[in-house]
C-alpha positions in Angstrom: -8.0 -185.6 39.2 -7.1 -185.2 35.5 -8.7 -187.8 33.2 -6.1 -189.5 31.0 -6.4 -192.2 28.4 -5.0 -193.1 25.0 -7.1 -191.0 22.7 -8.7 -192.8 19.8 -11.7 -192.3 17.5 -13.9 -194.5 19.6 -13.1 -192.6 22.8 -14.0 -189.3 21.1 -17.3 -190.7 19.8 -18.1 -192.0 23.2 -17.2 -188.8 25.1 -20.4 -187.4 26.5 -20.9 -183.7 26.7 -21.7 -182.4 30.2 -24.5 -179.9 30.5 -23.2 -176.3 30.9 -19.5 -177.2 31.2 -16.6 -178.2 29.0 -13.9 -180.6 30.1 -10.6 -182.1 28.8 -9.5 -185.6 28.4 -5.7 -185.9 28.2 -3.7 -188.3 26.1 -1.3 -190.8 27.8 1.1 -190.7 24.8 1.9 -187.0 24.3 2.3 -184.7 27.3 -0.2 -181.9 27.2 -2.2 -183.3 24.2 -5.9 -183.4 25.0 -9.4 -183.2 23.5 -11.7 -180.6 24.9 -15.4 -181.7 24.9 -17.7 -178.7 24.9 -21.2 -178.6 26.4 -22.5 -178.3 22.8 -20.9 -181.6 21.9 -18.1 -180.1 19.8 -14.7 -181.7 20.3 -11.4 -179.8 19.8 -7.8 -181.0 20.0 -5.6 -178.9 22.2 -2.1 -178.9 23.6 -1.4 -177.4 27.0 2.2 -176.2 27.8 4.2 -173.7 29.8 6.5 -171.1 28.3 8.5 -168.7 30.4 6.4 -169.7 33.5 3.1 -168.9 31.7 0.4 -171.6 31.2 -0.6 -171.7 27.5 -3.3 -173.6 25.6 -3.2 -173.9 21.8 -6.0 -175.3 19.7 -4.9 -177.8 17.0 -8.2 -178.5 15.3 -11.7 -179.8 15.6 -12.8 -183.4 15.4 -13.8 -185.0 13.0 -12.1 -182.6 10.5 -8.8 -183.7 12.3 -8.4 -187.4 13.0 -6.9 -188.4 16.4 -3.8 -189.6 14.5 -3.2 -186.4 12.6 -3.8 -184.3 15.7 -1.4 -186.4 17.8 1.3 -186.0 15.1 0.8 -182.2 15.1 0.9 -182.3 18.9 4.3 -184.2 18.8 5.6 -181.5 16.4 4.5 -178.7 18.7 5.9 -180.5 21.7 9.3 -180.8 20.1 9.2 -177.1 19.3 8.1 -176.2 22.8 10.8 -178.4 24.3 13.3 -176.5 22.1 12.2 -173.2 23.7 9.8 -172.0 21.0 6.3 -170.6 21.9 3.9 -171.5 19.1 1.2 -169.1 20.3 3.7 -166.2 20.2 3.9 -166.5 16.4 0.1 -166.2 16.2 0.0 -163.2 18.5 2.8 -161.5 16.5 0.9 -162.0 13.3 -2.2 -160.4 14.8 -0.2 -157.3 15.7 1.0 -156.8 12.1 -0.4 -153.8 10.3 -3.4 -154.3 8.1 -3.5 -152.8 4.5 -6.3 -150.4 5.7 -3.9 -149.1 8.4 -1.1 -148.6 6.0 -3.3 -146.7 3.6 -4.5 -144.4 6.3 -0.9 -143.9 7.4 0.1 -143.0 3.8 -2.7 -140.5 3.4 -1.9 -138.8 6.7 1.9 -138.9 6.6 3.0 -138.9 3.0 0.2 -137.5 0.8 0.4 -133.9 2.1 4.2 -133.9 1.4 3.9 -134.8 -2.3 4.5 -132.1 -5.0 1.2 -130.7 -6.3 1.4 -132.4 -9.7 2.4 -135.7 -8.0 -0.6 -135.5 -5.7 -3.0 -136.0 -8.5 -3.9 -132.2 -8.8 -4.4 -130.6 -12.2 -1.0 -129.0 -13.1 -2.6 -126.0 -15.0 
């Protein structure tokens, strides 16, 4: 059975880590909003959702850097976007696939540098 309660600062302070396993406590106010309690004692706010039939979990932030109130507001924003058909994790994955500067430099050296005129390629024109 999934554990649900209205998340607040006291509930997070009182959440005991379990040796060797992490677990989630879901909020009763926002669907999918939860705090994940790690075996190390770290607590991370997450939102679980489905997009295109695929189960997804996105981290919002760590407690106490994020308060319960701030994390819940962010979860509400994400939930509205998800309900509107948007997948917030897709934007992160797309960003990871973007070319890095190092990759673009290597591409330039391989593809374009050999095609430059000799005096444009940094060679001595004499």
